[in-house]
C-alpha positions in Angstrom: -80.3 -177.4 -74.1 -83.1 -175.0 -74.9 -86.3 -177.0 -74.3 -87.2 -177.6 -70.7 -87.4 -181.3 -69.9 -88.7 -181.1 -66.3 -88.7 -178.9 -63.3 -85.6 -180.8 -62.0 -83.0 -183.1 -63.5 -81.5 -185.9 -61.5 -77.8 -186.3 -62.5 -76.4 -188.6 -59.8 -77.7 -190.8 -57.0 -76.5 -192.2 -53.7 -78.1 -195.5 -52.5 -78.2 -197.1 -49.1 -75.8 -200.0 -48.4 -78.5 -202.5 -49.4 -79.0 -200.7 -52.8 -82.8 -200.6 -52.3 -83.4 -196.9 -51.4 -81.9 -193.7 -52.6 -80.4 -191.7 -49.8 -80.0 -188.5 -51.8 -79.8 -187.3 -55.4 -77.8 -184.7 -57.1 -80.5 -182.5 -58.7 -80.3 -179.5 -61.0 -83.0 -177.0 -61.8 -84.1 -177.1 -65.4 -84.9 -173.7 -66.8 -84.1 -174.5 -70.4 -80.5 -174.8 -69.2 -79.0 -177.1 -66.7 -78.6 -175.4 -63.3 -76.1 -175.9 -60.5 -76.1 -179.1 -58.6 -77.7 -179.4 -55.2 -78.4 -182.4 -53.0 -81.9 -183.4 -52.2 -83.0 -186.2 -49.9 -85.2 -189.1 -51.0 -88.0 -187.7 -48.9 -87.6 -184.2 -50.5 -87.8 -185.7 -54.0 -90.9 -187.8 -53.2 -92.7 -184.9 -51.5 -92.0 -182.6 -54.5 -93.1 -185.2 -57.0 -96.3 -185.7 -55.0 -96.9 -182.0 -55.0 -96.7 -181.8 -58.8 -93.1 -181.0 -59.6 -91.6 -183.0 -62.4 -88.2 -184.8 -62.5 -86.3 -186.6 -65.2 -82.8 -188.1 -65.4 -80.1 -186.5 -67.4 -76.6 -187.9 -68.2 -73.6 -185.6 -69.0 -72.3 -186.5 -72.4 -69.2 -184.3 -72.3 -68.2 -180.7 -72.1 -71.4 -179.4 -70.4 -73.6 -181.3 -72.8 -76.5 -183.2 -71.4 -78.7 -186.0 -72.7 -82.3 -186.3 -71.5 -83.0 -189.6 -69.7 -86.4 -190.8 -68.5 -89.2 -189.2 -66.5 -89.1 -190.1 -62.8 -92.3 -191.2 -61.1 -93.5 -192.6 -57.9 -94.5 -196.3 -57.9 -96.1 -197.7 -54.7 -95.0 -201.2 -53.8 -96.3 -202.9 -50.6 -97.6 -199.5 -49.5 -94.2 -197.8 -49.9 -93.3 -195.1 -52.4 -90.3 -195.8 -54.7 -88.7 -193.5 -57.3 -88.5 -195.2 -60.7 -88.0 -194.4 -64.3 -89.7 -197.7 -65.4 -92.7 -198.9 -63.3 -92.4 -202.4 -61.9 -93.3 -204.2 -58.7 -89.8 -204.5 -57.3 -89.5 -202.9 -53.8 -86.5 -200.6 -54.6 -85.7 -197.3 -56.2 -84.5 -197.5 -59.8 -83.4 -194.5 -61.9 -81.7 -196.4 -64.6 -78.2 -195.5 -65.7 -77.8 -192.4 -63.6 -74.3 -192.3 -62.1 -73.8 -193.2 -58.5 -72.0 -190.9 -56.1 
């Protein structure tokens, strides 16, 4: 990876037991190369998105190779923020095919 995709890449997620809200994500800094993994809470991701940082999903495709996923955005449903890669009116977080941890 040479081109920067976003400020941070989300490479895995953990949902609550209901499957509606992300509890935390495995995020990696994107500096033109995929950085080391760290855990960020749902609140931390939403706050940094609101302050102008960018996120996208990334899927490991083998031997330290990564494929860019989709941009992550905040969608408000019933006055609540949700993290999504595709905007819809469903009241749950949805980051597509990112692996669950």
